[in-house]
C-alpha positions in Angstrom: 7.8 -4.5 -7.0 4.1 -3.8 -7.9 1.3 -5.5 -6.1 -2.4 -5.2 -6.6 -5.1 -4.0 -4.3 -8.8 -3.4 -5.0 -9.9 0.2 -4.5 -12.7 2.4 -5.8 -11.1 5.7 -6.9 -13.2 8.9 -7.1 -11.5 11.9 -8.5 -13.3 15.2 -7.8 -12.2 18.8 -8.7 -10.0 19.3 -5.6 -9.8 15.8 -3.9 -9.4 12.1 -4.5 -11.3 9.6 -2.5 -10.0 6.0 -2.3 -12.2 3.3 -0.7 -10.7 -0.2 -0.3 -13.4 -2.7 -1.4 -14.8 -4.3 1.7 -14.1 -1.3 3.9 -16.4 1.6 4.8 -13.5 4.0 5.7 -12.4 6.2 2.8 -9.0 7.8 2.4 -9.3 11.4 1.2 -6.4 13.5 -0.2 -6.2 17.0 -1.7 -5.0 17.3 -5.3 -1.8 19.4 -5.6 -1.7 19.2 -9.4 -2.6 17.1 -12.4 -1.7 16.7 -16.0 -2.4 14.6 -19.1 0.7 14.0 -21.2 0.8 13.6 -25.0 0.5 9.8 -24.7 -2.8 10.3 -22.8 -1.4 9.3 -19.3 -3.1 11.2 -16.5 -1.0 12.0 -13.5 -2.4 13.4 -10.2 -0.2 14.5 -7.3 -1.7 14.2 -3.9 -0.9 16.0 -0.6 -0.4 12.8 1.4 0.4 9.1 1.2 -2.8 7.1 0.7 -1.4 3.8 -0.5 0.8 1.0 0.9 3.9 -0.2 -0.8 6.2 1.2 -3.5 3.9 0.8 -6.5 0.3 -0.4 -6.1 -2.3 -1.2 -8.8 -5.4 0.1 -7.2 -7.7 -1.3 -9.9 -7.8 -1.9 -13.6 -7.2 1.8 -14.3 -5.2 3.5 -11.5 -1.7 2.9 -10.2 -0.4 4.6 -7.1 3.3 5.3 -6.4 5.4 7.6 -4.3 7.3 7.5 -1.0 6.4 10.9 0.6 3.0 11.5 -1.0 0.9 9.5 -3.5 1.2 10.0 -7.2 -1.7 8.5 -9.2 -1.5 7.6 -12.8 -4.0 6.2 -15.3 -4.5 6.0 -19.1 -6.8 8.9 -20.1 -10.2 7.7 -21.1 
């Protein structure tokens, strides 16, 4: 079951910073790997779990999933 949250997502070269809107405390994770598939979907594997729930829409672009560590996906822009 997918639920929605409202996060700002900043992707840097080696890290991802998630900041829940209304909170001043960021969640920071290292990027283990990333790819863009032939359909233009970008996938980023993180080194830790930074979301709550099975599948979470973080904002209009990003979806977080994963049980052991977070996997972010978004349509390439």
